[in-house]
C-alpha positions in Angstrom: 0.0 0.0 0.0 1.3 3.5 -0.9 2.0 6.2 1.7 -0.8 8.2 0.1 -3.4 5.5 0.7 -2.3 5.1 4.3 -2.8 8.8 5.0 -6.2 9.3 3.3 -8.4 7.8 6.1 -6.6 9.9 8.7 -7.1 13.1 6.7 -10.8 12.3 6.4 -11.4 11.4 10.0 -9.3 14.0 11.9 -8.8 17.0 9.7 -12.0 17.5 7.7 -14.7 16.4 10.1 -14.3 19.3 12.6 -15.0 21.7 9.7 -18.3 20.2 8.7 -20.6 22.3 11.1 -18.9 25.5 10.1 -19.1 24.8 6.4 -22.7 23.8 6.4 -23.7 27.3 7.5 -22.1 28.9 4.4 -23.6 28.0 1.0 -20.4 28.8 -0.8 -18.5 26.2 1.2 -21.3 23.7 1.3 -20.8 22.5 -2.3 -17.0 22.4 -2.0 -17.3 20.3 1.2 -19.7 17.8 -0.4 -17.4 17.4 -3.4 -14.3 17.0 -1.2 -16.1 14.4 0.9 -17.1 12.5 -2.1 -13.6 12.5 -3.7 -11.8 11.6 -0.5 -14.3 8.9 0.3 -13.9 7.4 -3.1 -10.1 7.5 -2.9 -10.1 5.9 0.6 -12.6 3.2 -0.5 -10.6 2.4 -3.6 -7.3 1.8 -1.8 -6.2 -1.9 -1.4 -6.2 -3.5 2.0 -3.0 -5.3 3.0 -4.5 -8.5 1.7 -5.6 -6.9 -1.6 -2.3 -5.2 -2.2 -0.6 -8.6 -2.8 -0.8 -9.4 -6.5 -3.1 -12.3 -7.2 -1.3 -15.5 -8.0 -1.3 -16.6 -11.6 -3.9 -19.3 -12.4 -3.7 -22.3 -14.7 -6.7 -21.3 -16.8 -5.7 -17.7 -17.4 -1.9 -17.7 -17.3 -0.2 -21.2 -17.3 -2.2 -23.2 -19.8 -1.4 -20.8 -22.7 2.3 -21.2 -22.0 2.2 -25.0 -21.8 0.0 -25.3 -24.9 2.4 -23.2 -27.0 5.7 -24.5 -25.7 5.4 -27.8 -23.9 2.6 -30.2 -24.9 4.0 -31.0 -28.4 6.2 -33.4 -26.5 4.4 -33.7 -23.1 1.2 -35.7 -24.0 0.2 -39.3 -23.3 2.5 -41.4 -25.5 4.7 -38.4 -26.4 8.5 -38.2 -26.0 8.1 -36.1 -22.8 8.3 -38.1 -19.5 4.9 -36.9 -18.4 1.8 -35.3 -19.8 0.9 -31.6 -19.4 -2.3 -31.6 -21.4 -4.7 -31.2 -18.4 -4.9 -29.1 -15.2 -4.4 -32.3 -13.2 -1.3 -33.2 -15.2 0.1 -29.7 -14.7 -0.7 -29.4 -11.0 0.9 -32.8 -10.3 4.1 -31.7 -12.0 4.1 -28.0 -11.1 7.3 -28.1 -9.1 9.1 -30.0 -11.9 7.9 -27.6 -14.5 9.0 -24.6 -12.3 12.4 -26.0 -11.7 13.1 -27.0 -15.4 11.9 -23.7 -16.8 13.8 -21.6 -14.2 17.0 -23.3 -15.2 16.1 -23.0 -18.9 16.5 -26.7 -19.2 13.0 -26.7 -20.7 11.8 -26.0 -23.2 14.9 -27.5 -24.9 16.3 -24.5 -26.8 20.0 -23.9 -26.2 20.6 -21.1 -28.7 21.3 -17.7 -27.1 18.9 -14.9 -27.9 20.3 -12.2 -30.2 22.6 -14.7 -32.1 20.5 -15.5 -35.2 16.7 -15.6 -35.6 15.5 -19.1 -36.0 12.3 -20.9 -36.9 10.3 -22.7 -34.1 12.1 -21.0 -31.2 10.9 -22.5 -27.9 12.4 -19.9 -25.6 10.3 -18.7 -22.8 10.3 -15.0 -21.8 11.3 -13.9 -18.3 7.7 -12.9 -17.7 6.5 -16.4 -18.6 9.1 -18.1 -16.4 8.1 -15.8 -13.5 4.4 -16.7 -13.9 5.2 -20.4 -13.7 7.3 -19.8 -10.6 4.6 -17.8 -8.9 1.9 -20.3 -9.9 3.8 -23.3 -8.5 4.7 -21.4 -5.3 1.0 -20.6 -4.7 0.0 -24.2 -4.9 -0.9 -24.3 -8.6 -4.3 -22.6 -8.4 -6.8 -23.7 -11.1 -8.6 -20.5 -11.9 -11.8 -20.6 -13.9 -11.5 -23.9 -15.8 -14.8 -23.3 -17.5 -13.1 -20.6 -19.6 -10.2 -22.8 -20.5 -9.5 -23.1 -24.2 -8.9 -26.7 -25.3 -5.3 -27.8 -25.8 -4.1 -28.4 -29.4 -5.1 -31.9 -30.6 -2.8 -34.9 -30.0 -0.9 -35.7 -33.2 -2.7 -38.2 -35.3 0.6 -40.1 -35.8 4.0 -40.2 -34.2 5.3 -38.2 -37.1 5.6 -34.6 -35.8 4.8 -33.0 -39.2 2.0 -35.4 -39.9 2.1 -38.4 -42.2 5.1 -38.2 -44.6 4.7 -38.5 -48.3 7.1 -41.4 -48.3 8.5 -43.5 -45.5 11.8 -45.4 -45.7 12.3 -48.2 -43.2 15.3 -50.5 -42.3 14.7 -53.7 -44.2 15.2 -55.8 -41.0 15.9 -55.1 -37.4 19.5 -54.8 -36.2 20.4 -56.3 -32.8 22.4 -54.0 -30.7 24.5 -55.9 -28.0 24.5 -54.8 -24.4 28.3 -54.4 -24.1 31.2 -53.2 -26.2 32.4 -50.2 -28.1 30.0 -47.9 -29.9 28.8 -49.1 -33.3 28.6 -47.2 -36.6 26.3 -49.1 -39.0 24.8 -48.2 -42.4 21.5 -49.4 -43.7 20.0 -49.2 -47.2 16.4 -48.4 -46.5 13.4 -50.1 -48.1 11.8 -47.8 -50.7 13.2 -46.2 -53.9 13.2 -42.8 -55.6 11.1 -43.7 -58.6 11.2 -40.2 -60.0 12.9 -36.9 -59.4 11.7 -35.3 -56.1 12.2 -32.1 -54.2 12.2 -32.8 -50.4 11.2 -29.9 -48.1 11.2 -31.6 -44.8 12.6 -34.8 -43.2 11.7 -36.6 -39.9 13.5 -39.5 -38.3 12.1 -42.1 -35.8 14.7 -44.1 -33.9 13.5 -47.7 -33.3 15.6 -48.1 -30.1 15.7 -44.6 -28.6 17.9 -45.6 -25.7 20.9 -46.5 -27.9 20.5 -44.5 -31.1 23.1 -41.7 -30.4 22.7 -39.9 -33.8 22.0 -40.6 -37.5 23.1 -39.2 -40.8 21.1 -39.5 -44.1 22.5 -40.0 -47.6 21.3 -40.6 -51.1 23.5 -43.2 -52.9 23.3 -42.9 -56.7 25.9 -45.5 -57.6 24.6 -48.5 -55.6 27.7 -48.9 -53.4 25.6 -49.3 -50.3 23.7 -52.2 -51.7 26.9 -54.0 -52.7 28.4 -53.5 -49.2 25.2 -54.7 -47.5 25.0 -57.8 -49.7 28.6 -58.8 -48.7 27.9 -58.3 -44.9 26.3 -61.2 -43.0 24.6 -58.9 -40.6 21.9 -56.4 -41.5 23.4 -53.3 -43.1 27.1 -52.8 -43.4 30.1 -51.1 -41.8 33.0 -49.2 -43.2 35.8 -49.5 -40.6 33.4 -48.5 -37.8 34.4 -44.9 -38.6 31.6 -43.4 -40.7 33.7 -43.8 -43.8 30.7 -43.8 -46.1 30.6 -40.0 -45.6 33.8 -39.8 -47.6 32.3 -41.6 -50.6 31.9 -39.3 -53.6 28.8 -41.1 -54.9 26.8 -40.4 -51.8 25.3 -37.0 -51.0 24.5 -36.1 -47.4 20.9 -34.9 -47.1 20.4 -34.5 -43.3 20.9 -35.8 -39.8 19.3 -36.4 -36.5 20.3 -36.4 -32.8 18.2 -36.6 -29.6 16.2 -33.4 -29.2 16.4 -32.4 -32.8 13.2 -31.0 -34.5 12.1 -32.4 -37.8 14.2 -30.8 -40.5 11.9 -28.3 -42.3 13.2 -25.9 -45.0 11.9 -22.3 -45.4 9.3 -21.7 -48.1 10.7 -21.7 -51.6 13.8 -23.8 -50.8 14.1 -27.6 -51.3 16.6 -30.4 -51.6 16.8 -32.0 -55.1 16.7 -35.9 -55.2 17.3 -37.6 -58.6 15.4 -40.6 -59.7 17.0 -44.0 -58.9 18.9 -43.2 -55.7 19.0 -45.4 -52.6 18.4 -43.8 -49.2 21.1 -44.8 -46.8 21.3 -44.0 -43.1 24.3 -44.1 -40.9 23.4 -44.9 -37.2 25.7 -44.4 -34.3 24.7 -46.8 -31.5 25.9 -46.0 -28.0 25.7 -49.3 -26.0 24.1 -48.9 -22.5 24.3 -52.3 -20.8 21.0 -53.6 -22.2 20.6 -55.4 -25.5 18.3 -53.6 -27.9 16.6 -54.2 -31.3 16.5 -51.3 -33.7 14.4 -50.7 -36.8 14.5 -47.0 -37.4 12.7 -45.2 -40.2 12.9 -42.0 -42.1 10.0 -39.8 -43.5 10.2 -37.5 -46.5 7.9 -34.6 -47.2 7.9 -33.5 -50.8 7.3 -30.0 -52.3 3.7 -29.6 -53.6 4.8 -26.7 -55.9 8.0 -25.7 -57.6 10.7 -24.2 -55.4 13.0 -21.3 -56.2 16.3 -22.5 -54.7 18.0 -25.8 -53.9 20.0 -26.4 -50.7 23.5 -27.9 -50.4 25.4 -29.2 -47.4 28.8 -28.3 -46.0 30.7 -29.4 -42.9 33.4 -27.2 -41.4 35.5 -28.2 -38.3 38.7 -29.6 -37.0 40.2 -32.9 -35.8 42.9 -31.0 -33.9 41.6 -32.0 -30.5 43.7 -33.2 -27.5 41.9 -32.2 -24.3 44.0 -32.9 -21.1 42.3 -34.5 -18.2 41.1 -31.9 -15.7 41.2 -29.0 -18.2 38.1 -26.7 -17.8 38.8 -24.1 -20.5 40.1 -25.9 -23.6 39.2 -23.9 -26.8 39.3 -24.7 -30.5 38.9 -22.3 -33.4 38.2 -23.0 -37.1 36.6 -21.3 -40.0 36.3 -21.0 -43.8 36.8 -18.2 -46.3 33.7 -17.8 -48.5 34.7 -17.7 -52.2 31.3 -16.9 -53.7 28.0 -15.3 -52.7 25.8 -17.7 -50.8 22.9 -17.8 -48.4 23.1 -19.6 -45.1 19.8 -21.6 -44.5 20.6 -23.6 -41.4 23.4 -24.4 -38.9 24.0 -27.4 -36.7 26.9 -27.3 -34.2 28.2 -30.7 -33.0 30.3 -31.8 -29.9 30.1 -34.7 -27.5 29.9 -34.9 -23.7 32.7 -32.6 -22.6 31.7 -29.8 -25.0 30.6 -26.8 -23.0 29.9 -23.8 -25.3 30.3 -22.5 -28.8 29.7 -19.5 -31.0 30.0 -18.6 -34.7 30.1 -15.3 -36.5 30.4 -14.2 -40.1 32.8 -11.3 -40.9 31.6 -9.5 -44.1 34.0 -7.9 -46.6 33.3 -4.5 -45.1 34.3 -5.7 -41.6 30.8 -5.9 -40.3 30.4 -8.9 -38.0 27.1 -10.9 -38.1 26.4 -13.3 -35.2 25.3 -16.7 -36.6 24.7 -18.8 -33.4 25.9 -19.1 -29.8 25.2 -21.9 -27.4 26.5 -20.9 -24.0 25.5 -24.2 -22.2 26.0 -27.1 -24.6 24.0 -30.3 -24.0 24.6 -33.3 -26.2 21.1 -34.6 -25.6 19.5 -31.4 -27.0 21.4 -30.8 -30.2 19.4 -29.2 -33.0 19.5 -28.1 -36.6 18.7 -24.4 -36.3 16.9 -23.1 -39.4 17.0 -19.4 -39.9 13.6 -17.6 -40.3 15.1 -15.9 -43.4 18.3 -17.2 -45.1 21.3 -15.2 -44.1 23.2 -13.6 -47.0 27.0 -14.3 -46.9 28.8 -12.4 -49.8 32.0 -13.5 -51.4 35.0 -12.4 -49.4 33.4 -13.1 -46.1 34.8 -15.4 -43.4 32.9 -17.7 -41.1 34.7 -18.3 -37.7 33.7 -20.7 -34.9 35.0 -21.2 -31.4 34.3 -24.3 -29.3 35.1 -24.7 -25.5 35.5 -28.0 -23.6 35.4 -28.8 -19.9 37.2 -32.1 -19.3 37.1 -31.8 -15.5 35.3 -33.8 -12.8 33.2 -30.7 -12.2 31.5 -31.2 -15.5 28.5 -33.5 -14.7 28.2 -34.6 -18.4 31.8 -35.9 -18.4 31.5 -39.7 -19.1 35.0 -40.4 -17.6 35.2 -40.5 -13.9 38.0 -39.7 -13.1 38.6 -37.7 -16.3 41.1 -38.9 -18.9 42.7 -37.3 -21.9 40.2 -36.9 -24.7 41.0 -36.6 -28.5 39.0 -36.5 -31.7 37.3 -39.7 -32.5 34.1 -41.5 -33.6 33.2 -43.0 -30.1 30.8 -40.9 -28.0 33.4 -40.8 -25.3 35.8 -39.2 -27.8 35.1 -35.6 -29.0 34.2 -33.7 -32.1 34.3 -30.0 -33.1 32.3 -29.3 -36.2 29.4 -27.4 -37.7 27.0 -28.5 -40.5 25.9 -25.7 -42.8 22.9 -25.7 -45.2 23.6 -23.2 -47.9 22.3 -22.0 -51.2 24.9 -20.7 -53.7 23.8 -17.5 -55.5 25.0 -19.2 -58.6 24.7 -23.0 -58.6 27.9 -23.3 -60.6 29.8 -22.0 -57.5 28.7 -25.0 -55.4 31.9 -27.0 -55.9 34.1 -24.0 -55.1 32.2 -23.4 -51.9 32.5 -27.1 -50.9 36.2 -27.0 -51.5 36.6 -24.0 -49.2 34.7 -25.8 -46.5 36.9 -28.8 -46.7 40.0 -26.6 -46.3 38.9 -25.8 -42.7 39.8 -29.4 -41.7 43.5 -28.9 -42.6 44.1 -25.9 -40.3 45.6 -25.8 -36.8 42.8 -25.0 -34.4 44.6 -23.3 -31.4 42.8 -19.9 -31.1 44.9 -16.7 -31.1 42.2 -15.0 -29.0 39.3 -16.3 -26.8 36.0 -14.7 -27.6 33.9 -12.9 -25.0 31.0 -15.0 -23.6 27.8 -14.6 -25.4 25.4 -15.7 -22.6 
C-alpha cells in the first residue's frame, strides 16, 4: 500500500470532520465540502487493503495453460516423448514443481541457442515474464482459476510423425540387434523404398527404433549402388566401413540431413528444397551407444515433398577440426576453425556438434566491409539437446566473407556430463566418449555453378591448426 493511501483515512477522520458544522452554515463552502467528501471517500474506499495489495497468483486457466499449450505439450502428451503429460490441469498441477524447476534453469523448453545470435524458426524460448508466472503459480500451490473458460489444448498428433504423415517412409529392411556391451557401433542401412522419380524434399523426420541406444543418425542418397553392394557382402543387417563413418567420404553419396536426440524435424523455409534424382538409394548411418541392455532397432525416415516448384536448392557443408587433444582436468580448452567464403551464398541452417565434454560454442560471419554478423551461440552445450537451427530468413553471406567458430570443452570432474570418472585425456574420434568439433551448414549458392568452389573452401577448414589466437567474449 502506498504512503498516500495510508494517510487518506486519517485526513478524512481527523482534519476534515471538525470543519463540517462551520461549512454547512455557508452555502459557498457547502458544495465544496460535499465534493471534497465524495472525492476523498472514493479515494479511501478504492485503496487496497494489505491482503488486496498482494498481486493475485497466476492461475492455470488464465496464465499457465497458454504457455504450456504453445511451448510444452507438443512433447508432453500421453505417449509423447516427454516423461509426463501436461495436457490437463491435473497433469500440470501434479508436475508443477518439476515444470517450475526445469523452466527456471532454462533446461526446458529445450532451446539452447542464445537470444540475439540469429533468428530461427520454431524457437521454444520462454520469456522472463512467462518463467516468473510459472514460478509464482507453483509457489502458490498451482491454483486452477476458472477452468470453464479454459481453451482446449491443441489436438494430439494423429501419428508419431511430428509434421503429420510423410509423403514417403523409408524403413530399415530388417531389425538390427544391438548388443548390451562393447564399443560404440557405426552401422549403415540401405532403406526399403526407392526414388522412382525426381523429387524435391522440403522436410525430413526420423524415428529411432531403439531410442535408448541411437546416439545420432546421418542420411544419404546413394546414386551408384555402393551401399547395396556392401550390404550384400555383410552377413549382418546393413554394413560397416571401418566403424568410422567412412561412407561419408564416398563421392557417390550425397548427405541430405541428420538427427540427434532433441532435434526437431528438418523443415526448410518456403521456396527452398533439396533435389533428389530418380534412382537413388536412401542410406542411413546410425551411431549406436551401448548402454548395458541389448536392444533391437528398426528405425525409419520420413520425407515430405514439395507440392509446388521451389525457387532454390540447398546444399550441405561441414566445417570443423580434428585437432583436439583435451587434457584430463582441463576446464577451459578452446578450438577455433573457419572458412573463407569464395562466392555469394545464403546460409539456410546451422548445426553445431560436440560430445559430452563440450561446454559452449559461438560462430560469426565477418563480411567484406568488416561488419560482424552473429550466426549462433550456445552458451551451455547439452549433447542430448542438439538441433538443426533453421533461420527464419536465409542469411546472405557475400563472397570475401569469413565464417569463424570457437568451441570450448570442460574435461574436468566438475562437468556433470563428463562420461569419464575420473577424467582422462580426450581426443577427436568417432566414439561418443571421444570428442568432435564441427558445424553442419545448409547453404544456397547464389550461382549454382559455385557449389563445388564453396564445398572445397569448407573442406580446407579441416587442414588448419585450431589453437585460437584469441578467446571470444562470452555470449550468454
